[in-house]
C-alpha positions in Angstrom: -3.0 -7.1 8.5 -2.1 -4.2 10.8 -0.7 -1.0 9.3 1.7 0.9 11.6 3.3 4.3 11.1 6.7 4.8 12.7 7.8 8.4 13.0 9.9 10.9 15.0 12.2 13.9 14.5 15.4 13.9 12.6 18.2 11.7 14.1 15.8 10.3 16.7 16.6 6.8 15.8 13.6 5.8 13.7 15.6 3.6 11.3 17.3 1.8 14.2 13.9 1.1 15.8 12.5 0.0 12.4 15.4 -2.5 12.1 14.4 -3.8 15.5 10.8 -4.3 14.5 12.0 -6.0 11.3 14.1 -8.4 13.4 10.9 -9.2 15.4 9.0 -10.1 12.3 7.5 -6.9 10.9 7.5 -5.9 7.3 9.2 -2.5 7.2 9.5 0.1 4.5 11.2 3.5 4.6 9.4 6.5 3.1 12.7 8.1 2.4 13.8 5.2 0.2 10.5 5.3 -1.6 11.1 9.0 -2.3 14.6 8.3 -3.6 13.1 5.8 -6.1 10.5 8.3 -7.2 13.2 10.9 -7.8 15.2 8.8 -10.2 15.6 10.3 -13.6 12.6 9.6 -15.8 10.1 9.3 -13.0 7.2 11.8 -12.9 8.2 13.1 -9.5 11.8 13.7 -10.7 10.6 15.7 -13.7 8.4 17.9 -11.5 11.1 18.5 -8.9 13.6 19.5 -11.5 11.0 21.7 -13.3 10.2 23.4 -10.0 13.6 23.8 -8.4 15.8 24.0 -11.5 18.7 22.0 -12.9 21.2 23.4 -10.4 20.0 20.6 -8.0 21.3 18.0 -10.4 24.6 16.0 -10.5 26.5 15.8 -13.8 24.9 12.4 -14.5 21.4 14.0 -14.2 20.6 12.5 -10.8 19.3 14.7 -8.0 22.0 16.1 -5.7 20.2 15.7 -2.4 22.6 18.1 -0.6 21.9 20.9 -3.1 18.2 20.2 -3.0 18.3 20.3 0.9 20.0 23.7 0.8 17.1 25.1 -1.3 14.4 23.3 0.6 15.4 23.8 4.2 16.9 27.3 3.8 20.6 27.9 4.0 23.4 29.8 2.3 22.8 30.7 -1.3 24.0 28.3 -4.0 23.7 27.7 -7.7 21.2 29.8 -9.6 19.8 31.2 -6.3 23.1 32.9 -5.5 22.9 35.0 -8.7 19.8 36.7 -7.4 20.8 37.3 -3.7 23.4 39.4 -1.9 26.3 37.4 -0.5 25.5 36.0 2.9 21.7 36.2 2.6 19.8 33.1 3.7 17.5 31.2 1.4 13.9 31.0 2.8 12.6 27.5 3.5 10.8 25.9 0.6 9.8 22.6 2.4 6.1 23.0 1.6 6.8 23.4 -2.1 8.8 20.1 -2.2 6.2 18.3 0.0 3.4 19.2 -2.3 5.2 17.5 -5.2 6.6 14.4 -3.4 4.2 13.6 -0.6 1.1 12.5 -2.7 3.3 10.1 -4.7 5.0 8.7 -1.6 1.6 8.2 0.1 0.3 6.3 -2.9 3.4 4.1 -3.1 3.2 3.4 0.7 -0.4 2.3 0.4 0.3 0.1 -2.6 3.2 -1.6 -0.7 1.0 -2.2 2.4 -1.8 -3.6 0.3 0.6 -6.0 -1.4 1.9 -7.1 2.0 -1.7 -7.7 3.2 -2.5 -9.8 0.1 0.5 -12.1 0.7 0.1 -12.3 4.5 -3.2 -11.3 6.0 -1.7 -11.6 9.5 1.3 -9.4 8.8 2.3 -6.2 10.5 3.4 -3.6 7.9 5.4 -0.7 9.2 6.2 2.5 7.3 9.0 4.6 8.7 8.6 8.3 7.8 9.5 11.6 9.3 6.4 13.5 8.3 3.5 11.1 8.8 1.5 13.6 10.9 2.6 16.7 9.0 1.6 15.0 5.7 -1.9 14.2 7.1 -1.1 10.5 6.6 -2.1 9.2 10.0 -5.4 7.9 8.5 -3.3 5.4 6.5 -2.4 3.6 9.7 -4.0 1.5 12.4 -1.3 2.4 15.0 1.2 5.2 15.3 4.6 4.8 17.0 6.7 7.9 17.8 10.5 7.7 18.5 11.9 10.4 20.7 15.4 11.4 22.0 17.1 14.3 23.7 18.2 17.3 21.8 21.9 16.8 22.5 21.7 13.2 21.3 19.9 14.3 18.2 22.7 16.8 17.4 25.5 14.3 18.2 23.9 11.6 16.0 23.4 14.0 13.1 27.0 15.3 13.4 28.3 11.7 13.4 26.1 10.7 10.5 26.9 13.7 8.3 30.5 14.0 9.5 30.2 17.6 10.5 31.1 19.5 13.7 28.6 19.9 16.5 27.8 23.5 15.9 27.1 22.9 12.2 25.0 19.9 13.2 23.1 22.0 15.7 22.2 24.7 13.2 21.1 22.1 10.6 19.1 20.1 13.0 17.3 23.3 14.2 16.6 24.2 10.6 15.1 20.8 9.7 13.2 20.4 13.0 11.6 23.8 12.2 9.8 22.1 9.3 8.5 19.3 11.6 5.9 19.1 14.5 7.8 19.0 17.8 8.2 15.5 19.1 6.4 16.4 22.3 3.3 17.1 20.2 3.7 14.0 18.1 3.9 11.9 21.3 0.5 13.2 22.3 -1.0 11.7 19.1 0.9 8.4 19.3 -0.4 5.1 20.3 3.1 4.2 21.5 6.2 6.2 22.3 9.7 4.8 22.3 12.3 6.9 24.1 15.6 6.4 22.4 17.6 8.6 24.8 19.0 5.6 26.8 21.1 2.6 25.9 20.6 0.4 22.8 19.4 -2.4 25.1 16.8 -0.1 26.7 15.4 0.9 23.2 15.3 -2.8 22.2 13.3 -3.6 25.3 10.8 -0.8 24.7 10.5 -1.9 21.0 9.9 -5.5 22.1 7.2 -4.4 24.5 5.5 -2.3 21.8 5.7 -5.2 19.3 4.0 -7.5 21.8 1.1 -4.9 22.2 0.9 -4.6 18.4 0.8 -8.4 17.8 -2.0 -8.7 20.4 -4.0 -6.2 18.2 
């Protein structure tokens, strides 16, 4: 079995490329979905996140309000309990590292368990994990190959705006805030075995993905 990491900056098109790989025959898992499962009420990661960040991040049903958590984690306008301790209009410093220390180890373990299960069922499989912070989390050693998806800054902002249903200026500020917690794509590309430029048409991205897949299968 070959283990492949698929990464890139926010709104670069990682998920779209992951779907293309799946259509070509790869087994694909998303680290973000794994993290969602680990933060369900009753899970150990959920308990630690709530203990660390407070119950202000919870919905009435006890589930994690990811929007409120993002405000605390990435740094934004004060909200919830934080606002009581800050002057109006002050920004909340980024707490990405704090969240990552709680979530990343559990996600990495779950990823490895998933890939091992795929390998047991199909020794010739290609198992791909899509994750934004593979390099930042020091997880490159988990994989035999690394694929980085890139795109232009304007496309990133436009895609984020469309996905979150916000205006371009709001999207630009949020993208800048979140990209600040990630390694620049140009630096990720230097580490990658393969780079897929998702700045062009869907057909162009599909062709690049197909070419990378052929190289991976030959491995």
